[in-house]
N, C-alpha and C positions, 0 to 999 in steps of 0.2 A: 165754814165746816174744817174742822182739824183732823189730820189723818196721820197715822204712822206708815213710813215705807222701809222696808229692810233690804240689804244687800247682803247676800250670805257669804259671796267669794268674788273675786275679782279676775278669774281664770280667763277671760277672753282681753284682758290688758285695754291699751288705749285704741278706740276705733275711731274712723275717720267721721268727720262732722256730717258726710253724706248719708249716715244711717241714724241720725237724730230722729226720734220717734218710731223707729221700726222695731218695736215691742213684739212684732211677728217673729222675728229671729230670734232664735233660742238663746243664743248667745248675748244678746242686749241686755239681759238682767244679770250679765256678770262682766259686764264692761264698765270702761270710764272713759269719760271725754278728754280728759288730760292726764297723763303719767309722766310728767318730765322728771327725770332723775329717781325714779322708782322702777321697782322691779317686780315682776309676780312672782310671788312664792309657788312652787308647783304644787303646794297643798292648799292652796286657796287665798292666801292674803297677798298684800300688797306692802313691800317693805323697801324702804329707802335703799339706794346704791350703795355699795361699799366706796370706802375712799381707795386711794392708791398709795404705796410707800415709794419713794424717790429709789431708783437703782442706782445710774450713773447716767454721765453725758454720753453723746455719739458723735464719734469723729466725722468729719465732712456732713455737719449737720444743717448745712443747706441744701443736702442732697436727699434723695430717696432711701429708704432703708427697709428691710425686708427680714421676717424671722419665720424660722421652721423648728419645728421640735426633733429631737434625736432622742431614742431610747435603744439604746444598746442591751440593758438586761434592766431586772425589775428595781436593783437598788438605786438610790438615788446618786450615787457617784458614777452612773454610767448613763444619766439623764441629762440633757443639755437645751438650752435655748439657743438655737445658732443664727447669730446676726449678721446678716450680710450687708454690707455697706459698698462705698464706691471703690470698687476694686480690694477689698478685704474682707476678712470673715473673722468675727469674735465669738466667743463661746461664753455663756451666762449661765451660772447655778447659784441656786438660792438667792436671787436678786441680785449678782453681783458678777463681775467679769471673771474668768478663769486667768489665773495670775501665774507668773514663771517663780522659780525659785529666790530665795532671799539674797539681796545685796546688802552689805552693812554699811550705815551712814557713821563717819566718823566725825563731821563737822557741818554745820549749816550757820553762813555767815547772815548777820543783820544788815541788810544792803537791798537796795533796789535796782535789779532783781536780785533775791537771795540765790546765794551760791551753796550746793550741797557738795560735800567731799565722800568719795566712797573709792577706796583704792580699787584700780582696775577694774570699775565697774561693766565696763564692754557695751555701754548703751551708746547710742546713736540719737542725732538731732531728732525730735519729732514723734520720739517714743513717748507712749502714754504709761505713767506710772502710778501706783499707789503707796502711800507712806503711811507708816505706822509705828508705835512703840517707840515714839520720840519723847525724851525728857526734857522738859524746858520750854522750849517751841512748840508746844502742843496744838497752837493753832493750825499746823501743818499734819496733825494726825487724821487718818482714814479721808484726806484729800487727794483728788484725782489732779495730777501735774503733767506737765508736759515739758521734754528735756530741749532744752536751747544751748547754742554756743559750748558744746562739748569739747572736754579735753580728755586726756587718758584717765585722770583721777578726779574731775570735777564736772559739774555742768550747772547752768542757770535754770531757774524755776519759771515756768509760765503756766497759763490756766489753760482750759482748754479752748478758748477764744484766741489763744497767743498773745494773751495780755501779761507782761512782765509781774512776777507775784513779789509786792513790795513787804519784806519781814523786817524793816526798820523799826516797826511799832510792837512788833510780837515780841512776846516774853525771849528772854535770851536761851541760846541753846545750852543743854547742860552736857546730855550725853545721850548715847544708844540711838536707835531709829533703824528701820527695815525698808528697804525699797523692794517692791514686785512690780516688774513689767507686766503690763496686760498683755496676755498673748493674743498675737496677730497673725493670720494667716492670709498671704497675699493671694487674690482671687482674680480671676480673667473677666468677670462682670462689671459692666460700668452701672451706676445707680440708675441710668435712663432705662436699662432693661431688665430691672429686677421683678416687675410686674409679669413679665412673661418667663419667668424662671419656674421650672416643673421640678419637684423632688420626689425620690422614689427610693425609700430605704430597704436594704436587705442585711440585717445584722450592723456590723461595723462600717457597712459602706452606704454613702447616699449617692444614688445614680442622679446627676444633674442635667436636664436637657433645657434646651431653648431653640426655638427655631431658626435663630440667628447665630448660634454658637456651636460647637462640636460638644459631643457628648463628654462629662467630667465626671470622676469618681472622688469624692470627698470621704476620705478613709481615717477614722482614729484609730490611731497604734496606742498612746497613751494619753493621759489628761492635757498636757502641752505639747503633744506631737501629733500633728494632723498632717494629712498630705492631700493635695488636690492635684489630679493627674487625668490628662486627656486619657479618653478610653481609646483603646486601639482594637480594631476588628480586623486588620490584617493579620496572616499566619505568621508566626514570628518562630514556631517552632523548627529545630535543627530537622534536616532533612537526609536520610541515610543515602549512600552511594553504592550502588552494586560494582562489586570489584572484578568478580569473575563468573563464567556460568560455564559449567563441565556437564557432558551427557554421556550417556551409557554407550552409544556407537554413532557413527556418522550416517548423515544422508543427504538430501536435498531439503528437508524440511527446514521450517522457521517458525519462531514466534517472538513475543516482546514479553519481557518481564519488568515490574515496579515493584517497589517496596517503600513502606511509612512506617513510621515510628508512631508509635501511641504511648503517652505519658500518664502518671499518676492522676492527673486531674481528668484524664479519659479524652484529652484533646490528640486527635490525629495529624500530623503533621501533613503537608502535601506530598506525594509520592516523588519518588526520585525520579532523576532523567531517565527515560525508557532505556532499556537495555535490549537492543535488536541481536538476536542469536539465530543463526542459520547454520548450515553443514551439519545437521543433526539428523537423526532417525526420527520419524513421524511415531512418536510413542503412544498415540491414540490408536494406532494400526498394528503397530509391532511392541513386543515386549521391551521395556525399558524404562529411562527416566532422566530427568535433569536435575541437577543440585545449583542452587544460585547462592553466592556468596556476596555480602556486603560489610560495610564498615559499621562499627558500635556508634550509636548516639548517646551523648552522656544524658542521662535521666531518663531513657526509654524503659517502659515497663515491658513492652513487648512489640513486636514488628507484624504487619499486615502486609501479606504478599498478594500480588496481582499476576494476571496473565491473560494475553489475549488468545485467541482460537490459534491452533496450529494450521500452518498453511503447509500441505502437504510437497509442494515444489516450489521453491522461491524463484527459480529460474522462469516460471511460466507466471506465477502471480507473486510480485514482490509484497513484502511486508512493509507497511509504514505506519506512522503515529495517529492516522486516522482511524485505525483499528480499534473496535471496543475492548475495554479492559474489564475483567472480572475478577472476585475474590476467590484466592486457592485456601488460604488459611493463615493462621497466626504462628509466630516462630519467637521462642525465648530466648534464643540465640542468634546469632548473625548469619546462619546458614538456613536452608530449606531445601527439600528434597521433592520435586514434583513427579510421582508415580502414576501419571495418566489421571490427575485429578481433575475433574469437570470444574471450569471456572463458574461462579455463580455471577451472572452479570445483571441480576438486580442488586449486586453490594459491589457498586464501583469506587473508584478513588474519588475523594475528595476534591472539589473545585474552589479555591481560595475566594469567597466572595465578602465584599465590603458594599452593603447597599448604600450607604452614606458617605462613599469616597466621591470626592470631586473629579470628573474628568477620568474615570476608570474605563478601561478600554472593554466594550462591548463585544465587538468581533471585528475581525479584520477581513476586509474584502480583497482579494487577489484580483489585480487589473491587468499583469502580465505574468506568467509562470516563471520566466527564466529558463536557464538550462544550467545543468553543472552541479546540480544540488543533491546532498545525500542525507540520509536519517541521521547522521551524526552532528549535522550542522545545527548551529543555535540561532534564536531570534533575539533581537534587542530592537528597543524603539528609543528615539529620541524624546528630549523634554521633559516627559515625566519620572516616576520611580514605581519600583516595585511588580513590574510586569513579568510573568513567566508564562512561556509557550513553547510548543513543539511545531516544526514545519511538517506538514504533509507531502511526502515528494513522491511523484507519480514514476511509471517505470521509466520515462524518458529523463528524468532528472529536473523537471520542473515542479515548482510549488504549487499544489492546488487549492492548499488551505493551510491555516495556522491554528491549532488546537490551543486554547487559551487554558491554563491552569491557574495564573491568578490575574485578576485586572489591573491591579497596581492603582497609581492615582496620578492627577496632575497633569495628564496627557490631553492633547488637542487632537483636531481634526489635522492639524498641520505635524504632527509627529511622524517622523520618517521610520520606517520600518527596515531593518537591516537583517540579513541572512547570510551568516559565514559560509563559505566554501565555493556558491557558484556565482553567478551572474546575471543581471537583466531582469529579474523579479521586482515587479512594483506593487503597492498595494495602497489601498485608503483603509484610514484607521476611523473607527466608530466610536465614539466615548460618550459617556454620560455626561450630564451638564456639568460645567464649572463651578457652579455655586448654587445655594439653595436646596442642599442636601442633607440638611441636620434635622433631627425628628424632634417634634415639639413635646411629647410626653413619651412615658416608659411606665411597665410595671412588671413584677414577676408573676407569671401566670402560668400554671401547669408545669411548673419546673422550666420554664423558657423566660429568658428577657424579651419583652415585646416593647416595641416604639410603635408610634404612630405619627403620623402626620408630617411630611415635608413639604417645602413650598413647591416642589416639582410634583409630589405626589401627594396632595391632600388626604387623599382616602384611604390611603396603604397603611397596613399593618405589617410589621415586619417582626418576625418571631426567629428566636435564636435557636441553635439545635439544643436538646434535651440536657438540661443540667449544665450547659456550657453558654454562659451568659454574655461571654464576648464573641463566642464564635457563630457567625452565620454562613458558615460553609456549606455547600451542597455537594451532592453525588452526580455523575454523569447521568445515573438514572434515578429519579427522584425515590426516596424511602421515606417511610413515616418519621424516622429520626432526623432528617434532614431540616437545615432551618427554612422557611417559609415566607412569602410575601403575597398576600391577598389585598384585593382591594374593595371596599364596600362598594355595592351597587346602588347609586343615586343618580338622581336625573339632575341634580343641582352640585355642583362644585362647592365643597366647604372644608373647612379646616376640623379635624379631629383636636379636642381641645385636652380630654382626658379619658384614662383605661381605669374602670373598676371591677374588679373580680365580685362575682357574685356565685350563691349556689346554684344558679342555673346557667351561667356561662359569663362572659366577659362583656358589660357594658360598655358601650362606646359612644360616649358624649361629644356630639358635634354641635356646631353651630347653629343649625338647623333641625337637628333631629336626634334620637337616639336609637341605637340599635343594641341588639342583643348577638354577640358573637360566639359561636360554639361547634361542636363537632357534633355530626348527625348519629342518632343511634346511641346516645348519651356516651359517645366515644370522645377522647380529646382531640383537641384541634390539630390538625397536622398538615404537611404540605399538600396532600391529597383529599382531605377530609375538612371543609370549612364551609360554615355559610353564616349568613347574617340575616334577623329579621328585625323589622323595626318595631319598636316599643312606645316611642312617641313623638308626634311631629313637633313638638316644642323641645328646641334645642337650648343648649347652655350659653351663658357668658363665660368670660375668661377668667372666672372666681371658681378656685378648686371646690368640687361637691365635698359635703359634710358626711361623714358615715355616724348614724345614730341608731344604736340598736341593729336591726335587719333593715333600715331603710337608709335611703339618701337623700340630702336637703340640698338643692341647687337652685342657684338664680339662672332665670330663664335669658334668652339670649338677648331679649330687648333691656335687660336690667330693671324691670319694673315689678315682676312678679318672683317670689319664692316659692319652690315646688318640693312638695314630698313626695318621693317616688320608693314605691314600695310594691312587692310582688302580689299578684290577685291570684289565688287559687283557682277561682273561678273561670277567670279566661285566660290565665296561663300566660299573662304578660306582666311586665312591670308597668304599673298605672302612677301617674302624677296626678297629684292634689294641689288646688292654690293653697297655701298656707298664710298669705299675705292680703287676701281680698278684702278682710275687714280694716286692716289698716293700710290702705292704700295710699293714703297720704303721707306716709311714712318713706314712700319710694317714688317721689317726683321724679319726672325726667331731667336728666341732667344731674342728678344725685345718686349715683349708682352705688354700689357695694364695692369697695376695693379690697377688703379683706375681712376675714372672719373666722371664727374657732368656735368649738364645742368644748364645754365644760360639764361633764356628767356630774362629777360630785365636786361639791355637795349639792348643788342647786339645779343641776340640769338646765342650764342656760346657753344659748348661741349668743356670743356678741359680735356684733358686726359693725364695721367701720364705712361711713359713707365718704363719698367725695369731698362733702363739704366739712369734714372735720366732726362730725357728730359721731355718737356710738349708740346703737340700737341693742336692746336686750330683748332676746325670743325665749320665753320660757316655752319647752317643748316636752309634754309627754304624751306620745299618742293614747296609749291604752287608756288614758285618762280623760281624753278628748282636751288636754290643756293647750293651747296655742295661743301665746299672748305677748304681743309685741310693746316695748316701753323705749322711748328716746332719751339719751342722756346727752348733757353737754358739759366741758370743763372749761377752766379760765385757759384756754388754748385749743389746739386741733387733735382730734385723734387722728394718727396716721397709720397704724397696723396693730395687730392683736393676734396673738397666739397662745395657746395653752400647753402646758406641759405638767407631768406630774411631780409632785412634790410633799412630802409628808402626809401620803395617802388622800390627797384631794388634788384636784385639777388646780393648778395654779396659772393665772391670767395673767400675760404681761401685754402693755400697749406700749406704742410706740406714742409721744404727745410732744408737739410742737407748741412751746410757749413762748411768748414776749418776754422776756427778763432784761431791766435794763434798757430798754430800747433796740435790744437785739434778740432776733428769732433764734430760737435753739431747740434741739430736740433732745429728750431723756427716754431712756427706757424705764418704767414702773411698774410694779407689779400691785395688782389688785389685791387688797386684803381680805382677809376672811372675816365675814361677819358674826362669828362664834364667840361674840364677847361674854367672857364669863360673869364680869360685873361690870358697873359702872365704870371703873376705872380703866377698863381695858379697850373702850371705844375709840374708833379710828375712821372718822367720817370725815376725813380731808385729802384733798390730792397732792399729789408730789411731797407727802408727808416726811417728816423725819422724828423718830421717837425715841425713848429712852429705853435700854436694854434692862431686862430684869436680870438678877443673880440668883441661879439656882444652887445652893449648897448639895455637895453630895452626902446627904445624910439623911435618915428618917426621923420625922418629926412627931412627937406626941404632944398634946396639950390636955391639959388637965381639965378644962369647961369649955363649954361653947359660947359664953358671955361672961361679962362680968371685968372686975378690976384687979390687978395683983395675981394674975394667973400664971401658973408654972408652966413654961415652953420647955421640951426637953429634947434634945438629939443624941442618936445613938455614936456619935464621933465628935470630935474637938471642932465646932464652927465658931462659937461666938468670942467675943474680946470686950473690954471694957469701953472702947470705943462705939460699940454698938448701940449705947443707951442713944434713944431717940430715934433710932433707925424704925423701918417697918418690916412686919412680918406679915406675907398674904398666904392663907393656907384655908382650904376646904371652903372657899368662897367667903371668908371671913378676912378681916384684916386688924392688926394690933399694932401697938406702938411699945417700945420695949422700954421698961421704965428703970429697971433693976439688974445690973450683971451679978449673977451668981457666980458660975464658972463657965468654961468652955464650953459646957453642955448644957447648961442651964440659964435661964435667963426669966425674969417676970414682967409680964405684959400687962397693959389696958387693954381692953377689946374694943375697937372703935366700930367694927361691923361684927354682929353675931356669925358665928361659923355656921354653915348649912348642912355640911357633909358629917353627918352624927349616925352613929350606932344606935339601933332601936331594941337591940335585944336586952333583957333585964340583966343578962350576965357579963354584957359589954357594952354599957350605954357610956356615951359622950362622944367627943370628937372622933371622926377615923383618923387612924395614922396617916400623914402625907409623906409619900415616898419621894426619893430623888427627883428632882425634875418638875415635881407638882406643887412645891411651895417656894416661896422666893423670900430674900432678904435684902433689902434695898437701903441705901443711905438717900435722904430727901435732897435735892438741888435745888437752885434757884433759877437756873436758866438752860437753854437747849442751844448745844452747838450744831456744827457741820450743816449749816443750811447756806452753804456757800452758792448754791443752785439757785436761790432765791432772793441772793442779796439784794437789797434796794428794795425788794417788795413786801408789803403788807401783808401779813399772814394771821390766820385766826390760830388760837392756843387752846387746848384742853389739858388741863393739868389735874389729875385724881378725879376726873369725872366732871369737873367744875369749868365752866366756858370763861376763859379770861378775855379782857379786851384786846382789840387787835394790836400788833405791833409792827414795826417796819424792822426787818432784818439788817444789822450793821455788824461789818466784820464776821459774818456766818453765824451771828447768834440773837438770840432773843432773850432778853432778861425778864423774868416774871414781875408784875408790878407789885408794889404795896408788901414787898418782903415774903410773898407768898414762896413756899417750897413744895416740893412734892417728888414722887418716886414714880408715878406714871405720866407721862406728858407726850403730847404730840402736836406739833406747829406744821401748817401747811395752807393750801389754799382752798377756802371754802366754797360751798355750792348749795343751792336751794332745792328742794324736792318740792313739787308744787302737783298736786292731785285734785283733779274736777270731776264731780260726778256728771253723770248723763241727766237730761232733763227726765224728771220722774214719770212714771207710768203707773196706772192701777190696774188691778184686775178686774175690779167690781165696777169701775166707773170710768169714763172718758173726761179725762183732766188736763189733757195736751193744750187744748185751747183757753183754759182759764187761768187768771193771774193765780199766783202762789206766793207765799211767805214763808221763809222757813224760821222758824221760831226755836229750834234746840235740834242738836244731834247727840247721839250716844254712838260711841266708839269702843269696839271690842279691841284691847290692844296686846300687842306681846312684845316685851322688852323695849319698852318705849318711853321716852323722854322729851318733853320742850315742844311736842305736836300742838298746833295751831288750827282751827276750823273757823269758818265763817261763810256768809253768803258770796262777799265781796274780797277780792285779794287786799285791798286797802283797808278791811274792816276784819282783823281776825281776832280770834279769841283765845289764848292759850288755855289748854286743858290742864288743869293743876293736877300735879304730880305728887308733891311732898307729903310724907305721911309721919313716919314716928324716927327718922333719922336721927342720930345724936348730933348736936349742935357743932359744928365747922364740917360735918361729913356731907359728901355730896348726896343729893337726893338719887335714890337707887332708881334703877330701870323697872317700870311698872308693866303688870299683866292686870288684865279684867277689863271690865267696862266702866267708862266715865262718861258722864252727861255734861254738856257745855249747852248754856241760853247763846243763843245768835241774835244779835240784832240785825233782823234781814230787812229786805224792801220787798214792796209787790212788784213781781214782775212775771212774764209769761212762762219764761224757763225753769225756775226754780231750781237752779244747781248751787251746789254747794262744793266748796273748797276745804281740803285738810293739807295743811303745808309745814314743813319741817324747814325753818330758817337757820338754825343751829348746827354746829357739827356734832350732831348726837343722833343716835339710831332711832328709828319708829317703824312699827310694823303694825298695820291694820288688818285685822281678819275679818272683821265685817262693820257694818254700821245700820243705824235706824235712823232716818231723817224724820223729826216732827215738821209739820207744815199745815199751813192753813190755805185752804182753796177756796178761791173767790167764786161768787156765784155769779158776776158779770164780767165777761171776758173782756170788758173795756177798762 
């Protein structure tokens, strides 16, 4: 019995063999058994993965590196890939390092090593450079070199591995040449700690947190001017000093005044030293007033004035620093008149607070009060720095307490408290822990900078004052504007890894659970209004969650399950769903994900790097129920991945470790777009280098879409007589210039018909090609600048034709048999293998019967070179060539093709589809024709 079985799509991707035969599962009919180096197209097809374009070498390539995206503004000039290495940061745009200003070369010697002369170059040993525009010794153009044995005007050349560059066999230097130093910023982070580094960006500043490092701010000033500075949480604003107080009449009453300065950023300074006033009338009971004067503070926008209650008779009840202070009002000058204003004790002076300080003073316990002290005395502590406080003196001159205005840092229990003026006071200092106070993660939420989880307070959340992201000061009486510190209620101590704002609150991702942190009654979170509700008892690994539309993708705390967290309107909670269950074999114990990124455009794919160096592609479109995993490998190990916006698409960068010439080295590479216009443009190789196209700044008109001796005309001077034999590509067509007419006109033979034509009767013929959409290129017979693959055998594609592999020598591969071309790429090849699941039928049970595949029909899209067969060692290439002109490559094919397969009888009846060439293939669906045996034996 023979039968035809169809598979319409592949939107379930590769599934575990544990599901073989599970036709009861809805997605079984949309899955494959193997999809190595394939990617599921979100529209249903299965496509070979894209290749990568070599970017550059990586400093300290024996150590770990980490990438982060940076988007300051929508234009590409303000978008970066931040590359963190071992104590450095470099910046990548458009697959190249950001470099500094030009330095002019005046000579390069033919020597070992080569010596570059550049007057007053200002370089230092170990600097990395890019060389260009050299006339003569062109072997050095576009190379990355390292400075060695520097003098004021010269330096020697080394490669990225510290090996001298021998220029004796290079073409002799003639003239010119430009040096650009790769811009490098020193960072505090060791490579060993980069996986624990967290990034949160607000406009031009990146907040960097790590549980073992202080908080740092990475700030962009210009393209080659970035700073990385430790965040300061201590109050550094200037504080006014009260110089005098006058009152309307005398008496026995007394009170305390204090003043603070408020600056343009609404930061309020700590209050001045308390000014103790006595001998005045009690103007609460008797008509009168008090006028307070203070010195001006530079930059102050206005001043806040505070006062204690008025004591009617200081001889009976002395005033001291322990009295509560309340707000009187603001002044835009340096004086203030108090005419019996009632202080607002709900608005008290701020107290300097740094929740992340090591050894901050929490409180001081008086063990002996001493004698002879006054309110004018000052307090100081030994060992640490930054402490500010006031002594509280009783009527006998003893100290009963010390009011802390700022806790400072680096104090210990052994710190000695000294108060000027009296004698005999002793005290014990209580301080915060001396270490483990750095926060692990941060985010801006509800106009506050939030930090989460220190080693001493794993479950704590710290919120800054509103709009003041570095200010964690609090008032003597807590107000909603104050900074806050809240601790999640949990019966298990666990670290908080990530904080993610959502419409319903702040999601707190911890190791063993996920909470929603929010203010009650729909209000904001404040120091007095906060609550947390559990959302999931499945916590997260230390891999940052991905935000995908309104949902969150995260790796569970065991590292074996990827879950999609979304808000459930029915249950009113965030609910997680396992989205890796069908592909559980791709998440074995010990092979956790170490890096991932989401590229929404154009492919809607998550790229995830495993610890074993493989790459997983996860196509995700929730509303279309597309959840598909496919694994990939390369000639090396993937180490990190990130996506950034470039040219209206999400460009994906990978860090890859490759063994080149017996040395392990790391590169950054960019995954190329698979939007190939023609077969000439294909790029299905890794770490590749290709020819750049030349796009004239002119509009091109073509007289006909096919034929010979066709007139090509531009609206400005473009052509020269040397262009005869050059290639023009326009409108998906290709032509060779046969005759030079003048600078605006040439005649060509069309090698590939122009496809972009006008269909109107009044305006038929090829469409005009605008600048940037057509190319004029000179054929070449080699590819250069392949130094990163020196000594390696590489695959080569020239104008859509696959050439024999060649070994890179002196950074070059020369095409065999005098072949020339204008589109070429050379790099490391890879094989794409797809295997179908054992077939099942809806109207019969065939699983237990032997099967023989006799043919396969494949619906293809932009495909060439695809093979099919029942066994990997017995594959049949699907024929592609049709009516192409002799000498032109076979075009990329769409449509259905049938191939006869010489199969064998077996129980599984699976089929392979394989792409062995560096060419693209997309399978939109297939039909298998098989024979089913009657006897299961």
